[in-house]
C-alpha positions in Angstrom: 91.6 -94.8 81.3 92.2 -92.1 78.7 95.8 -91.4 77.9 96.8 -87.8 78.6 98.8 -85.8 76.1 102.4 -85.0 77.0 103.5 -81.4 77.2 105.5 -81.8 74.0 102.4 -83.1 72.2 100.3 -80.2 73.5 103.0 -77.7 72.4 103.2 -79.2 68.9 99.4 -79.1 68.5 99.2 -75.6 69.7 102.1 -74.4 67.5 100.5 -76.1 64.4 97.1 -74.4 65.2 98.7 -71.0 65.4 100.7 -71.7 62.2 97.4 -72.6 60.4 95.7 -69.5 61.7 98.6 -67.4 60.5 98.6 -69.0 57.1 94.9 -68.6 56.6 94.7 -64.9 57.8 97.9 -63.8 55.9 96.8 -65.8 52.9 93.4 -64.2 52.8 94.8 -60.7 53.3 97.4 -61.2 50.6 94.8 -62.5 48.2 92.4 -59.6 49.0 95.2 -57.0 48.4 96.2 -58.4 45.0 92.7 -59.3 43.8 90.3 -56.8 45.3 92.4 -53.8 46.3 95.4 -53.8 44.1 95.7 -49.9 44.0 95.3 -49.5 47.8 98.1 -47.6 49.4 97.7 -49.3 52.8 97.8 -52.9 53.9 97.2 -54.7 57.1 98.7 -57.8 58.6 97.9 -60.0 61.5 101.4 -61.4 61.7 102.5 -59.3 64.7 99.6 -60.1 67.0 99.7 -63.8 66.2 103.5 -64.0 66.6 103.2 -62.0 69.9 100.7 -64.6 71.2 103.1 -67.4 70.2 106.1 -65.7 71.8 104.1 -65.3 75.0 102.9 -68.9 75.0 106.1 -70.6 73.8 109.0 -68.2 73.7 111.5 -68.7 70.8 109.2 -71.2 69.0 107.4 -68.1 67.7 110.4 -67.3 65.4 109.2 -70.0 63.1 105.8 -68.3 63.0 107.4 -64.9 62.2 109.3 -66.3 59.3 106.2 -68.3 58.1 104.2 -65.0 58.1 106.6 -63.4 55.8 106.7 -66.4 53.4 102.9 -66.7 53.3 102.4 -63.0 52.8 104.8 -63.1 49.8 103.3 -66.3 48.4 99.8 -64.9 48.2 100.9 -61.5 46.9 103.0 -62.6 44.0 106.3 -61.4 45.5 109.8 -61.6 44.0 112.6 -63.7 45.4 114.1 -60.7 47.0 110.8 -59.9 48.8 110.7 -63.4 50.2 114.1 -62.7 51.8 113.1 -59.2 53.0 109.8 -60.4 54.6 110.9 -63.7 56.1 114.3 -62.5 57.5 112.8 -59.1 58.4 110.1 -60.7 60.4 112.6 -62.8 62.3 114.0 -59.6 63.8 110.9 -59.6 66.0 112.7 -62.2 68.1 114.5 -59.3 69.7 111.3 -58.6 71.6 111.9 -61.9 73.5 114.6 -60.0 75.4 111.8 -57.9 77.0 109.8 -61.1 77.8 112.7 -62.8 79.5 114.2 -59.7 81.2 110.9 -58.4 82.7 109.2 -61.8 82.9 106.3 -63.1 80.9 103.9 -62.8 83.8 104.6 -59.1 84.3 104.3 -58.5 80.6 101.0 -60.4 80.5 99.4 -58.7 83.4 100.9 -55.2 83.1 98.6 -52.7 81.6 101.3 -50.9 79.7 103.7 -53.8 79.0 100.9 -56.0 77.8 100.2 -53.7 75.0 103.7 -52.5 74.4 105.0 -56.0 73.7 102.9 -56.7 70.6 103.6 -53.2 69.3 107.3 -53.8 69.8 107.0 -57.1 67.8 105.3 -55.1 65.0 108.0 -52.4 65.0 110.8 -54.9 65.0 109.2 -56.7 62.0 109.0 -53.4 60.1 112.5 -52.4 61.2 113.9 -55.9 60.2 112.3 -55.7 56.8 113.7 -52.2 56.3 117.2 -53.3 57.4 117.1 -56.4 55.2 116.0 -54.4 52.2 118.9 -51.9 52.8 121.4 -54.8 53.0 120.0 -56.1 49.7 120.6 -52.7 48.1 117.3 -50.9 48.3 117.3 -47.1 48.4 116.8 -45.5 51.9 113.8 -43.6 50.7 112.0 -46.7 49.6 112.4 -48.6 52.9 110.2 -46.0 54.7 107.3 -47.7 52.9 107.6 -50.7 55.2 106.4 -48.5 58.0 103.9 -46.3 56.3 102.0 -48.7 54.0 101.5 -51.1 56.9 100.7 -48.5 59.6 97.1 -49.8 60.0 98.6 -53.0 61.4 99.7 -51.2 64.6 96.0 -50.4 65.3 94.9 -54.0 64.6 97.8 -55.3 66.7 96.8 -53.1 69.6 93.1 -54.1 69.4 93.8 -57.8 69.1 96.3 -57.7 72.0 93.8 -55.9 74.1 91.2 -58.6 73.4 93.3 -61.7 73.9 94.7 -60.4 77.2 91.2 -60.8 78.6 90.8 -64.4 77.4 91.9 -66.9 80.0 95.1 -68.7 79.1 95.5 -67.3 75.5 98.1 -64.6 76.2 100.0 -66.6 78.9 103.0 -68.8 79.1 101.5 -72.3 78.6 103.6 -74.0 81.2 102.4 -71.4 83.7 98.8 -71.8 82.4 98.7 -75.6 82.7 100.3 -75.5 86.2 97.7 -72.8 87.2 94.9 -75.0 85.9 96.2 -78.1 87.6 96.5 -76.2 90.9 92.9 -74.9 90.6 91.6 -78.4 89.9 93.4 -79.8 92.9 91.9 -77.1 95.1 88.4 -78.0 93.8 89.0 -81.7 94.6 90.1 -80.9 98.1 87.1 -78.6 98.6 84.7 -81.3 97.3 86.2 -83.9 99.5 85.7 -81.8 102.7 
């Protein structure tokens, strides 16, 4: 008989997969910006949609992914030490979106037409706000922190589109404990039906 994975093993594998996806996407984007489009005014990031998915699946475990996104983005774009702090600490501010998840409930956020799209946009906004606040605390000028919102404005559109797509994929944008229990319940119903 084949050994089943424990819930902890499943969570670890899932978190690692999302960390690898985040690293690859943010790395490619960072490399493209510095190598192919160095004079481009706008940038895009997939950090918020991926972190939103991880928050939905695993709750606070997604904070690691938010910080990782900032580090990877800086690593591949040749950032200064101060920028590492701004992006990694700033992205961690997205954890405030977890208040919405736990207050309203993950299932209502997942299935709600408005809330399902609001949540990832809130994660994106909190990342930008966190970066701006961190930069201000490190002594940046108020006028320069507006760039965190304007240069990355295309990310809101990408976040919205990705959230719209993943909400339609079974189990992707869902608390994984809920998802596994739902799958198990569906399998038990099939077995009972087949036996009768």
